[in-house]
C-alpha positions, 0 to 999 in steps of 0.5 A, a space after each residue: 832572813 833567807 834560808 841560805 843566810 839561816 843555814 850559813 849562820 847556823 852551820 851546826 845542829 841536828 837535821 832529820 828528814 822524814 819521808 813516807 812510802 806510798 802506803 804510809 810507812 814513815 821513815 826518819 833519817 839524820 841529814 846534814 844541812 840542806 844545800 840551798 839553791 835559788 828560788 826556794 829550792 833546797 837539795 840533799 845528797 841522798 844515798 840509795 836507801 829508804 828515804 830515797 826509795 820513799 820519795 820515788 812513790 811519795 814526793 812529800 817530805 819534812 825536814 827538821 833542823 835543831 840548832 846546836 844551842 840550849 833550847 829548841 831553836 830551829 826550823 821545820 820545812 815541809 817539802 815536795 820533791 821536784 827532781 832528782 839527778 845522779 850527776 857525780 860531778 855536782 854531788 862531789 862539788 856540793 859535798 861537805 863531808 868525806 867518807 872512807 872508801 868502804 863507806 863511799 862504796 856502800 852509799 853508791 849511787 848517790 843522788 842529788 834530790 831537789 825540793 820545793 819548800 812548801 812551808 817553813 815553820 819555826 821549831 818551838 818547844 820548851 826545854 
């Protein structure tokens, strides 16, 4: 099953993106499902916050997705940032969620950040 098929089939769950600054300070933030592009590339729409700042100096990240069902089912993706865009039209075309004007203003500018999936592993554990 491709990542695109996986995230289409598992459209509900909890996603966590973890990044680290150049000096190793770790940050984890809740993110929705990634946008699966082609050729093993995924993208996230990111606000101008700590995760995005960390990626400016350290391109490595990890994304954990736990499916919304009993037990620990999901994926762990090891990522490497390959590029970043601030294309408002692309961001708006990809967005799945809408925000109030106040929330929208607090997040600007939004970036579309593209990642190479370096490694894909299942989420395992007991419940």
